[in-house]
C-alpha positions in Angstrom: 0.0 0.0 0.0 1.4 3.4 -1.0 2.2 5.9 1.7 1.4 9.5 1.2 0.7 12.7 3.2 -1.6 15.6 2.2 -1.3 19.3 2.4 -4.5 21.0 1.5 -4.2 24.8 1.0 -7.0 27.2 0.7 -10.6 27.3 1.8 -14.0 26.6 0.4 -16.5 29.2 1.4 -18.9 28.4 -1.4 -20.0 25.0 -0.1 -19.7 25.6 3.6 -16.5 23.6 3.8 -18.4 20.3 3.9 -15.6 18.6 1.9 -13.1 19.5 4.7 -15.0 17.4 7.1 -15.1 14.5 4.6 -11.3 14.7 4.0 -10.6 15.0 7.7 -12.7 11.8 8.3 -11.2 9.8 5.4 -7.6 11.0 5.5 -7.1 12.6 9.0 -4.0 10.8 9.9 -2.4 11.6 6.5 -3.1 15.4 6.6 -0.1 17.5 7.6 -1.9 20.8 7.1 -5.3 21.9 5.9 -6.5 25.5 5.6 -5.6 29.0 4.7 -2.0 30.2 5.0 -1.7 33.6 6.8 1.3 34.8 4.6 3.4 34.0 1.5 6.2 32.5 3.6 3.9 29.9 5.2 2.4 29.2 1.8 5.8 28.7 0.1 6.9 26.5 3.0 4.1 24.0 2.4 4.6 24.1 -1.4 8.3 23.3 -0.9 7.3 20.2 1.1 5.1 19.0 -1.7 5.9 16.6 -4.6 2.6 16.7 -6.5 0.1 19.6 -6.8 -3.5 19.5 -7.9 -5.6 22.6 -8.5 -9.3 22.4 -8.0 -10.0 26.0 -8.9 -13.1 26.5 -11.0 -11.6 29.5 -12.7 -7.9 30.4 -12.7 -7.0 32.3 -15.9 -3.2 32.0 -15.6 -2.9 29.1 -13.3 -0.7 31.0 -10.8 -1.0 28.4 -8.1 0.4 25.8 -10.4 3.3 28.1 -11.4 4.0 28.8 -7.8 4.0 25.1 -6.9 6.4 24.3 -9.8 8.7 27.2 -8.7 8.8 25.7 -5.2 9.7 22.2 -6.5 6.4 20.3 -6.7 
């Protein structure tokens, strides 16, 4: 069985954050961090610890979160 850890950055105000509870229930012991980062330093710290990035943004014209993740080594 593959071992992995999750870092989930951002927040979902649109749907009342119901998916947070589901992720917490299903992957709680694998989640290193889940939520909003207070500043760019904290955000970059979590990106640098990541190997794979997935964006779930409905609309992101340039894809800046993907570019930032690649820049940080994901």
